[in-house]
VOBA-1610 file (N, C-alpha, C; in pm, whole numbers, padded with zeros to 5 digits, always signed):
BEGIN
Met+04346-04820+03953Met+04324-04694+03937Met+04118-04700+03973Ser+04075-04630+04073Ser+03950-04626+04015Ser+03862-04543+03915Ser+03752-04608+03899Ser+03723-04511+03734Ser+03670-04463+03793Arg+03708-04324+03868Arg+03639-04160+03861Arg+03817-04098+03827Ala+03789-04015+03729Ala+03862-03968+03669Ala+03963-03830+03819Lys+04055-03812+03774Lys+04152-03759+03859Lys+04263-03624+03740Ile+04255-03518+03823Ile+04392-03472+03720Ile+04488-03414+03804Val+04583-03430+03756Val+04734-03415+03800Val+04786-03352+03744Arg+04899-03244+03799Arg+04918-03157+03727Arg+05116-03232+03690Ala+05108-03206+03594Ala+05278-03273+03515Ala+05316-03129+03435Arg+05479-03172+03442Arg+05547-03099+03369Arg+05611-03140+03284Tyr+05605-03067+03172Tyr+05715-03107+02971Tyr+05852-03083+03022Glu+05913-03223+03037Glu+06056-03195+02998Glu+06089-03328+02943Gly+06212-03272+02810Gly+06276-03362+02759Gly+06194-03446+02680Gly+06067-03332+02639Gly+05991-03435+02505Gly+05844-03488+02578Ala+05883-03549+02704Ala+05753-03613+02759Ala+05684-03524+02910Leu+05577-03560+02876Leu+05501-03510+03066Leu+05514-03594+03159Arg+05589-03534+03254Arg+05626-03618+03375Arg+05486-03545+03479Pro+05406-03724+03512Pro+05377-03638+03626Pro+05414-03616+03758Leu+05381-03487+03853Leu+05433-03412+03976Leu+05395-03465+04066Glu+05303-03597+04092Glu+05266-03674+04133Glu+05236-03802+04095Pro+05258-03929+04257Pro+05260-04088+04212Pro+05083-04058+04148Leu+05121-04169+04041Leu+04981-04265+03942Leu+04958-04359+04001Glu+04868-04429+03988Glu+04780-04556+04020Glu+04730-04604+03897Leu+04859-04651+03816Leu+04806-04696+03685Leu+04847-04845+03708Glu+04836-04899+03648Glu+04923-05054+03544Glu+04949-04982+03443Glu+05101-05098+03405Glu+05201-05121+03334Glu+05100-05081+03194Gly+05165-05008+03107Gly+05063-05063+02981Gly+04961-04985+02960Glu+04836-04971+03029Glu+04741-04872+03065Glu+04775-04762+03008Glu+04648-04722+02925Glu+04590-04624+02859Glu+04506-04528+02875Val+04538-04390+02922Val+04467-04297+02971Val+04416-04183+02890Leu+04335-04087+02878Leu+04301-04022+02849Leu+04351-03866+02908Ile+04455-03744+02778Ile+04515-03648+02869Ile+04448-03513+02801Arg+04382-03417+02882Arg+04377-03337+02858Arg+04477-03222+02872Ile+04549-03130+02783Ile+04602-03021+02771Ile+04512-02909+02846Glu+04555-02819+02936Glu+04597-02716+02996Glu+04661-02616+03064Arg+04708-02553+03027Arg+04818-02455+03064Arg+04791-02446+03246Tyr+04890-02450+03297Tyr+04885-02441+03458Tyr+04827-02246+03448Val+04935-02194+03420Val+04907-02015+03401Val+04768-01947+03366Asp+04702-02065+03287Asp+04593-02046+03224Asp+04489-02080+03345Arg+04463-02171+03366Arg+04397-02198+03547Arg+04456-02104+03669Glu+04544-02074+03635Glu+04574-01956+03790Glu+04506-01829+03713Lys+04525-01769+03562Lys+04466-01655+03558Lys+04301-01687+03581Val+04195-01814+03616Val+04056-01813+03617Val+04082-01833+03782Val+04183-01854+03841Val+04179-01825+04033Val+04117-01690+04064Glu+04282-01586+03969Glu+04271-01515+04031Glu+04101-01378+03965Lys+04049-01438+03873Lys+03957-01341+03821Lys+03805-01381+03968Phe+03803-01462+04024Phe+03680-01532+04088Phe+03753-01544+04258Tyr+03902-01522+04283Tyr+03955-01432+04399Tyr+03841-01376+04493Gly+03754-01389+04583Gly+03777-01308+04663Gly+03608-01292+04594Lys+03592-01276+04509Lys+03425-01246+04502Lys+03289-01338+04606Arg+03317-01434+04617Arg+03250-01511+04770Arg+03279-01481+04855Gly+03366-01405+04930Gly+03432-01427+05057Gly+03561-01443+05074Ser+03626-01432+05148Ser+03800-01497+05127Ser+03806-01602+05138Ala+03887-01713+05108Ala+03942-01793+05089Ala+04107-01785+05065Pro+04201-01890+05119Pro+04275-01924+05041Pro+04307-01945+04878Lys+04375-01861+04750Lys+04390-01912+04656Lys+04389-02116+04575Glu+04457-02186+04686Glu+04485-02269+04672Glu+04345-02358+04688Leu+04301-02308+04802Leu+04150-02398+04824Leu+04072-02345+04677Leu+04018-02249+04607Leu+03961-02198+04479Leu+04049-02310+04382Asp+04148-02323+04371Asp+04204-02398+04302Asp+04211-02557+04325Lys+04147-02615+04454Lys+04088-02756+04446Lys+03950-02791+04425Phe+03926-02686+04506Phe+03758-02720+04430Phe+03732-02678+04294Met+03809-02579+04198Met+03796-02597+04065Met+03820-02792+04022Leu+03971-02818+04094Leu+03996-02960+04052Leu+03883-03059+04047Glu+03849-03044+04160Glu+03701-03118+04167Glu+03573-03137+04166Ala+03567-03010+04088Ala+03454-03014+04029Ala+03452-03071+03865Glu+03583-03060+03843Glu+03639-03099+03655Glu+03641-03248+03655Thr+03648-03313+03852Thr+03643-03423+03783Thr+03521-03457+03846Gln+03415-03460+03839Gln+03277-03493+03876Gln+03148-03484+03738
//
């Protein structure tokens, strides 16, 4: 994986976090994980949706994710 941070959605199942997309990691590689409930993120998207013109909510969420990895 590149040195750039990446945010990945995951689901908690059976006592473990399971990523919802492939990860580019080496076997045994350690990572840092920040836990944020997706429902809380949706509340932020709802709060700011439509404040600066119209755009799909998914686009606002994508921009938020990109900004967090900078």
